[in-house]
C-alpha positions as CSV (number, residue, x, y, z in Angstrom):
1,X,18.7,-0.3,-76.3
2,X,22.2,0.7,-75.9
3,X,23.1,3.7,-73.5
4,X,25.1,6.6,-75.0
5,X,26.6,7.2,-71.6
6,X,30.3,8.0,-71.7
7,X,31.8,5.7,-69.1
8,X,35.2,7.2,-68.6
9,X,35.6,8.9,-65.1
10,X,37.7,12.2,-65.3
11,X,41.4,11.7,-64.9
12,X,43.3,14.6,-63.2
13,X,45.5,16.5,-65.7
14,X,49.3,16.0,-64.9
15,X,52.4,17.8,-65.8
16,X,56.1,17.8,-65.1
17,X,56.8,20.7,-62.9
18,X,59.9,21.2,-64.8
19,X,58.0,22.3,-68.0
20,X,56.6,25.3,-66.2
21,X,59.4,26.2,-64.1
22,X,59.8,29.4,-66.3
23,X,56.1,30.1,-66.7
24,X,53.2,28.5,-68.4
25,X,53.5,29.2,-72.1
26,X,50.3,29.2,-74.3
27,X,51.6,26.2,-76.1
28,X,51.2,24.3,-72.8
29,X,47.8,25.9,-72.3
30,X,46.5,24.8,-75.7
31,X,47.7,21.1,-75.1
32,X,46.0,21.1,-71.8
33,X,42.7,22.6,-73.3
34,X,42.6,20.0,-75.9
35,X,42.9,17.3,-73.2
36,X,40.2,18.8,-71.1
37,X,37.9,19.1,-74.2
38,X,38.1,15.3,-74.6
39,X,36.2,14.8,-71.6
40,X,33.5,17.4,-71.9
41,X,30.9,14.8,-73.4
42,X,30.7,13.3,-70.1
43,X,29.8,16.5,-68.2
44,X,27.3,17.6,-71.1
45,X,25.5,14.1,-70.8
46,X,25.2,14.4,-66.8
47,X,23.8,17.9,-67.2
48,X,21.3,16.8,-69.9
49,X,20.1,14.0,-67.3
50,X,19.5,16.4,-64.6
51,X,17.8,18.9,-67.0
52,X,15.4,15.9,-68.2
53,X,16.9,14.9,-71.6
54,X,17.6,11.3,-72.1
55,X,18.6,8.9,-74.9
56,X,15.2,8.1,-75.8
57,X,14.5,11.7,-76.7
58,X,17.4,11.4,-79.4
59,X,16.2,8.0,-81.0
60,X,14.9,7.9,-84.6
61,X,11.3,8.5,-85.0
62,X,9.1,5.4,-85.6
63,X,6.9,5.0,-88.7
64,X,4.0,7.4,-88.7
65,X,1.4,4.5,-88.1
66,X,3.2,3.4,-85.0
67,X,2.7,4.7,-81.6
68,X,5.8,6.7,-80.6
69,X,5.6,7.8,-76.9
70,X,8.8,9.4,-75.3
71,X,8.0,9.2,-71.6
72,X,10.9,10.1,-69.2
73,X,10.9,10.1,-65.3
74,X,13.4,12.7,-64.0
75,X,15.0,10.4,-61.6
76,X,18.5,12.5,-61.8
77,X,16.7,15.6,-60.5
78,X,14.7,13.9,-57.8
79,X,18.0,12.0,-56.5
80,X,20.0,15.2,-56.5
81,X,17.4,17.5,-55.0
82,X,16.3,14.9,-52.4
83,X,19.9,14.3,-51.3
84,X,20.9,18.1,-51.2
85,X,17.8,18.8,-49.4
86,X,18.3,16.1,-46.8
87,X,22.1,16.5,-46.4
88,X,22.5,20.2,-46.7
89,X,19.0,21.8,-46.7
90,X,20.0,23.6,-43.5
91,X,22.9,25.7,-44.2
92,X,26.5,24.7,-43.1
93,X,27.7,26.7,-40.1
94,X,31.1,28.2,-40.2
95,X,32.3,30.0,-37.1
96,X,35.4,31.2,-35.5
97,X,35.8,31.4,-31.6
98,X,37.4,34.8,-31.8
99,X,34.7,37.4,-32.0
100,X,36.6,39.9,-34.1
101,X,37.5,37.1,-36.7
102,X,34.0,35.7,-36.6
103,X,32.7,39.2,-37.6
104,X,35.1,39.3,-40.5
105,X,34.1,35.8,-41.7
106,X,30.5,36.7,-41.2
107,X,30.8,39.9,-43.4
108,X,32.5,37.8,-46.0
109,X,29.7,35.2,-46.0
110,X,27.0,37.8,-46.1
111,X,28.6,39.5,-49.1
112,X,28.7,36.3,-51.1
113,X,25.3,35.0,-50.1
114,X,27.1,31.8,-48.6
115,X,24.1,29.7,-48.0
116,X,22.9,29.9,-51.7
117,X,26.4,29.8,-52.9
118,X,27.3,26.5,-51.2
119,X,24.0,25.1,-52.1
120,X,24.8,25.6,-55.7
121,X,28.3,24.2,-55.3
122,X,26.8,21.0,-53.7
123,X,24.3,20.7,-56.4
124,X,27.0,20.9,-59.0
125,X,29.2,18.3,-57.3
126,X,26.1,15.8,-57.5
127,X,25.6,16.5,-61.1
128,X,29.2,16.4,-62.3
129,X,31.0,14.8,-59.4
130,X,32.9,18.0,-58.7
131,X,32.8,21.7,-59.1
132,X,35.0,24.8,-58.7
133,X,34.9,27.8,-56.4
134,X,36.7,30.6,-57.9
135,X,37.9,33.5,-55.4
136,X,38.7,37.1,-56.9
137,X,38.9,40.6,-55.5
138,X,36.3,43.0,-56.7
139,X,36.8,46.7,-57.6
140,X,36.3,47.5,-53.8
141,X,39.0,45.2,-52.8
142,X,36.6,42.7,-51.1
143,X,37.0,39.1,-51.6
144,X,34.2,37.4,-53.7
145,X,33.4,34.1,-55.0
146,X,31.7,32.5,-57.7
147,X,30.8,28.8,-58.8
148,X,32.3,27.4,-62.0
149,X,31.5,23.9,-63.5
150,X,34.2,21.5,-64.6
151,X,33.4,22.5,-68.2
152,X,34.6,26.1,-67.5
153,X,37.8,25.4,-65.5
154,X,40.5,22.9,-64.9
155,X,43.7,22.6,-62.9
156,X,46.9,20.9,-63.7
157,X,48.8,19.2,-61.0
158,X,52.5,17.9,-60.8
159,X,53.4,14.2,-61.1
160,X,54.6,13.8,-57.5
161,X,53.1,11.9,-54.6
162,X,51.9,15.3,-53.2
163,X,49.9,16.1,-56.5
164,X,50.5,19.9,-56.0
165,X,48.5,22.2,-58.2
166,X,50.7,23.8,-60.9
167,X,48.3,26.1,-62.4
168,X,44.6,26.6,-63.4
169,X,42.9,27.6,-66.7
170,X,39.6,29.3,-66.9
171,X,38.5,29.6,-70.7
172,X,35.7,29.8,-73.1
173,X,35.2,30.7,-76.8
174,X,34.0,33.8,-78.5
175,X,30.4,33.5,-80.0
176,X,31.2,35.3,-83.0
177,X,30.3,33.0,-85.9
178,X,32.5,34.8,-88.5
179,X,35.6,33.3,-86.7
180,X,36.6,29.7,-87.9
181,X,37.5,28.2,-85.7
182,X,36.0,30.1,-82.8
183,X,38.8,32.1,-80.8
184,X,39.3,31.1,-77.2
185,X,39.8,33.4,-74.4
186,X,40.3,33.2,-70.6
187,X,42.8,33.2,-67.7
188,X,45.8,31.5,-66.7
189,X,46.2,31.3,-62.8
190,X,49.3,30.4,-61.0
191,X,50.5,31.3,-57.5
192,X,52.5,34.3,-58.7
193,X,50.1,35.9,-61.4
194,X,46.9,35.8,-63.2
195,X,47.5,36.1,-67.0
196,X,44.4,37.0,-69.4
197,X,44.5,35.7,-73.0
198,X,42.7,36.1,-76.3
199,X,43.4,33.6,-78.9
200,X,47.1,32.5,-78.6
201,X,48.2,36.0,-77.2
202,X,48.5,36.8,-73.5
203,X,46.8,40.1,-73.3
204,X,47.6,41.1,-69.8
205,X,49.1,40.2,-66.5
206,X,48.5,41.1,-62.9
207,X,49.9,40.0,-59.7
208,X,47.9,37.4,-57.8
209,X,47.0,38.9,-54.4
210,X,46.6,35.5,-52.5
211,X,49.8,33.9,-53.3
212,X,47.8,30.7,-53.9
213,X,45.9,29.5,-56.9
214,X,42.6,31.2,-56.0
215,X,40.4,28.1,-56.9
216,X,39.0,25.5,-54.7
217,X,37.6,22.0,-55.8
218,X,34.6,20.6,-54.4
219,X,34.2,16.9,-54.7
220,X,31.5,14.4,-54.0
221,X,34.1,11.6,-54.0
222,X,37.8,10.8,-54.9
223,X,36.6,9.4,-58.4
224,X,34.8,12.6,-59.1
225,X,31.7,10.5,-60.0
226,X,28.3,12.1,-60.2
227,X,25.6,11.1,-57.6
228,X,23.3,9.4,-60.3
229,X,26.2,8.6,-62.7
230,X,26.4,5.0,-61.6
231,X,22.6,4.4,-62.4
232,X,22.3,6.3,-65.6
233,X,22.0,3.2,-67.6
234,X,19.2,1.8,-65.2
235,X,17.4,5.3,-65.7
236,X,17.6,5.0,-69.4
237,X,16.3,1.4,-69.4
238,X,13.5,2.6,-67.2
239,X,12.5,5.3,-69.5
240,X,12.7,3.0,-72.5
241,X,10.5,0.4,-70.8
242,X,7.8,2.8,-69.7
243,X,7.6,4.4,-73.1
244,X,7.2,1.0,-74.7
245,X,4.5,0.1,-72.3
246,X,2.7,3.5,-73.2
247,X,3.0,2.4,-77.0
248,X,1.5,-1.0,-76.1
249,X,-1.5,0.8,-74.4
250,X,-2.0,3.1,-77.6
251,X,-1.7,-0.1,-79.8
252,X,-4.5,-1.8,-77.8
253,X,-6.7,1.4,-78.0
254,X,-6.3,1.3,-81.7
255,X,-7.0,-2.3,-82.1
256,X,-8.4,-3.5,-85.7
257,X,-12.0,-4.8,-85.8
258,X,-12.2,-8.0,-87.9
259,X,-15.4,-9.1,-89.5
260,X,-15.1,-12.6,-91.1
261,X,-18.2,-14.2,-93.2
262,X,-19.9,-10.9,-94.2
263,X,-19.2,-8.1,-96.5
264,X,-19.3,-4.8,-95.1
265,X,-19.5,-1.5,-97.4
266,X,-17.6,1.7,-96.8
267,X,-20.8,3.4,-95.5
268,X,-21.4,0.6,-93.0
269,X,-17.9,0.9,-91.6
270,X,-18.5,4.6,-90.8
271,X,-22.0,3.6,-89.3
272,X,-20.2,1.0,-87.1
273,X,-17.6,3.4,-85.9
274,X,-19.7,6.3,-85.2
275,X,-23.0,4.7,-83.9
276,X,-21.1,1.7,-82.3
277,X,-23.8,-0.7,-83.5
278,X,-23.0,-3.8,-85.6
279,X,-25.8,-5.1,-87.8
280,X,-24.6,-7.6,-90.4
281,X,-26.6,-9.4,-92.9
282,X,-26.0,-11.2,-96.1
283,X,-25.7,-14.9,-95.1
284,X,-28.3,-17.5,-94.2
285,X,-26.3,-18.9,-91.3
286,X,-25.5,-16.3,-88.7
287,X,-23.0,-18.5,-87.0
288,X,-20.7,-18.3,-89.9
289,X,-20.2,-14.4,-89.1
290,X,-17.5,-13.6,-86.8
291,X,-16.9,-10.1,-85.3
292,X,-13.9,-9.7,-83.1
293,X,-11.0,-7.2,-82.3
294,X,-7.4,-8.2,-83.4
295,X,-5.1,-7.5,-80.5
296,X,-1.4,-8.5,-80.0
297,X,-0.2,-10.4,-76.9
298,X,0.4,-8.1,-73.9
299,X,3.5,-8.2,-71.8
300,X,2.0,-6.1,-68.9
301,X,3.1,-8.1,-66.0
302,X,6.5,-8.6,-67.3
303,X,6.9,-4.7,-68.0
304,X,5.5,-4.0,-64.4
305,X,8.0,-6.3,-62.9
306,X,10.9,-4.9,-64.7
307,X,10.0,-1.1,-64.0
308,X,9.6,-1.9,-60.2
309,X,13.0,-3.7,-60.2
310,X,14.6,-0.9,-62.0
311,X,13.3,1.7,-59.6
312,X,14.3,-0.3,-56.7
313,X,17.8,-0.7,-58.1
314,X,18.2,2.9,-59.1
315,X,17.4,4.2,-55.4
316,X,19.4,1.4,-53.8
317,X,22.4,1.8,-56.0
318,X,22.5,5.6,-55.9
319,X,22.3,5.3,-52.0
320,X,19.4,7.9,-52.0
321,X,16.2,7.1,-50.4
322,X,12.7,7.3,-52.0
323,X,11.2,9.5,-49.4
324,X,7.9,9.6,-51.6
325,X,7.5,5.8,-50.8
326,X,4.5,5.0,-48.5
327,X,6.9,3.1,-46.2
328,X,8.3,6.4,-45.0
329,X,4.9,7.3,-43.6
330,X,5.0,4.3,-41.4
331,X,8.0,5.3,-39.6
332,X,6.6,6.1,-36.2
333,X,9.7,7.0,-34.3
334,X,12.7,8.8,-35.0
335,X,14.7,5.5,-34.7
336,X,12.7,3.9,-37.3
337,X,13.1,6.9,-39.7
338,X,17.0,7.1,-39.0
339,X,17.2,3.3,-40.0
340,X,15.4,4.1,-43.3
341,X,17.8,7.1,-43.9
342,X,20.8,5.4,-42.8
343,X,22.3,4.7,-46.3
344,X,21.8,8.2,-47.3
345,X,23.1,9.5,-44.1
346,X,26.5,7.4,-44.7
347,X,26.7,9.0,-48.3
348,X,26.3,12.6,-46.7
349,X,28.9,11.9,-43.9
350,X,31.5,10.8,-46.7
351,X,30.7,14.1,-48.6
352,X,30.9,16.1,-45.4
353,X,34.7,15.2,-45.2
354,X,35.3,16.5,-48.7
355,X,33.3,19.7,-48.0
356,X,35.1,20.3,-44.7
357,X,38.6,20.2,-46.5
358,X,37.3,22.5,-49.4
359,X,35.9,25.0,-46.9
360,X,39.2,25.2,-44.9
361,X,41.0,25.6,-48.3
362,X,38.6,28.6,-49.1
363,X,39.3,30.1,-45.8
364,X,43.1,29.8,-46.1
365,X,43.0,31.6,-49.4
366,X,40.7,34.2,-47.8
367,X,43.1,34.5,-44.7
368,X,46.1,35.2,-46.9
369,X,45.0,38.9,-47.1
370,X,45.7,41.3,-44.2
371,X,42.8,43.4,-45.5
372,X,40.5,40.5,-44.5
373,X,42.0,39.1,-41.1
374,X,45.3,40.1,-39.4
375,X,46.6,36.5,-38.8
376,X,46.7,34.1,-41.9
377,X,46.5,31.1,-39.5
378,X,43.3,31.8,-38.0
379,X,41.4,29.5,-40.7
380,X,42.7,26.5,-38.7
381,X,40.3,27.2,-35.9
382,X,37.2,27.8,-37.8
383,X,34.5,25.3,-36.8
384,X,32.5,23.7,-39.4
385,X,29.1,22.1,-38.6
386,X,26.7,20.2,-40.9
387,X,23.2,19.3,-39.9
388,X,20.9,16.8,-41.5
389,X,17.5,18.2,-42.5
390,X,15.2,15.4,-41.1
391,X,11.7,15.8,-39.4
392,X,12.0,16.1,-35.6
393,X,10.0,14.4,-32.9
394,X,10.3,16.9,-30.1
395,X,8.4,14.9,-27.7
396,X,10.5,11.9,-28.2
397,X,13.6,14.1,-27.9
398,X,12.4,15.5,-24.7
399,X,11.6,12.2,-23.1
400,X,15.2,11.0,-24.0
401,X,16.7,14.3,-22.5
402,X,14.6,14.0,-19.6
403,X,16.0,10.3,-19.0
404,X,19.5,11.4,-19.3
405,X,19.2,13.8,-16.3
406,X,22.1,12.9,-13.7
407,X,23.8,10.5,-16.2
408,X,25.5,12.8,-18.5
409,X,26.5,16.4,-18.3
410,X,23.9,19.2,-18.8
411,X,25.5,20.1,-22.1
412,X,25.3,16.7,-23.4
413,X,21.8,16.3,-22.1
414,X,20.7,19.6,-24.2
415,X,22.4,18.2,-27.3
416,X,19.7,15.8,-27.6
417,X,17.3,18.5,-28.3
418,X,17.1,19.7,-31.8
419,X,15.7,23.1,-30.8
420,X,18.8,24.0,-28.9
421,X,21.2,25.5,-31.4
422,X,23.9,26.0,-28.7
423,X,23.8,24.0,-25.7
424,X,26.5,26.2,-23.8
425,X,24.7,29.3,-24.3
426,X,21.4,27.6,-23.4
427,X,23.1,26.6,-20.1
428,X,24.1,30.3,-19.5
429,X,20.5,31.4,-20.0
430,X,19.2,28.7,-17.6
431,X,21.8,29.9,-15.1
432,X,20.7,33.4,-15.4
433,X,17.1,32.5,-15.1
434,X,17.8,30.5,-12.1
435,X,19.8,33.3,-10.5
436,X,16.9,35.6,-11.2
437,X,14.5,33.4,-9.6
438,X,16.7,32.9,-6.5
439,X,17.0,36.8,-6.2
440,X,13.1,37.1,-6.6
441,X,12.7,34.3,-3.8
442,X,14.8,36.1,-1.4
443,X,13.0,39.4,-2.3
444,X,9.6,37.7,-1.6
445,X,11.0,36.3,1.7
446,X,12.3,39.6,3.1
447,X,9.4,41.9,2.2
448,X,6.6,39.3,2.0
449,X,5.9,39.8,-1.6
450,X,4.9,43.5,-0.9
451,X,8.1,45.2,-1.7
452,X,7.4,48.4,-3.7
453,X,4.0,48.7,-2.5
454,X,2.4,51.8,-0.6
């Protein structure tokens, strides 16, 4: 079976900066929309895989008398959901050391449901290889964000080593079927302005309040390759193999009964089928009568070996652990579990670097407005923390922390404990408790524990 997977990875759209020096014309926009549309089949294919639609669902139907199972295993969804849950199931922390700035950032996060917003961005990156975060000002002059797929928006860069973004285009098509061809509409976003268009006409222009193109690209990797894209052919072959195996089982269940050496009437055939009793006569020599099922050779062991090999390669190549595997239940310590998750941890750490870069660009745009924060440079001091979502062995952590007593600082010692969110604040609470205990001890010593009585 040949996979229909489009194998071309997305290529950044590049333009000579001189062509847009005097503004972005609709002719340029139309040219780049056509280039962008040429790669949409890849995004559609990857999206269909995540939703559970595969090549085997589109294959021609077999003859009516042949079994035609279309079994599919949703590896893409499992791989994506497992990786995002492990790497980013615990929301990303974004904090600023200045309390006043941190309060502004917290309000911005709350108004945009940040944890859900970022979870959706990460999922889109795993599906398509990259996704877009679009910032805008709402009717109350508050900065809001939304998630756009690479099917909805693209950015054109200059052809220099810096690869600076020149403009972005968000577009779609009117659903009115009376228009042939369908008419496009959307926005052209530059540093200076945001222009709305309908068809080939710019209908309105407004100033860009940020002074920066208000879109942020989130990337899984520099190649913009989806999480399960490299194993899509293995997944297609797995579905084809397991479907054929089901067809073989059905064929076996519908095996033909061969009766040789005796004549069977039509009524006798129904009697044999319904009562499951064979009573044949009509020959003096019973040994000349042969009754047996006709079965075709089975390739069960070959199919099972292929399925096991494909499943193993799918997880290993995608670098996502099969946490449903029984071997994960045998990990009796945190170290053993860490080894099993090492490859997926490496993948998450590489993605972390891309995410941090995107988050800083988001806050750079956010901080350009004095209505948000007074200093546009405060985004540089935002601390971004990612935490892996893995089972914790608190007893093992406590033993490790106890053994570090006197070897490392108290803050480092407390960092071992997953139940401690902020080691420094925990130290302050411990000092307060210790000071309170000492004060109580002095009181007890002076008054003999009877202070306040009588």
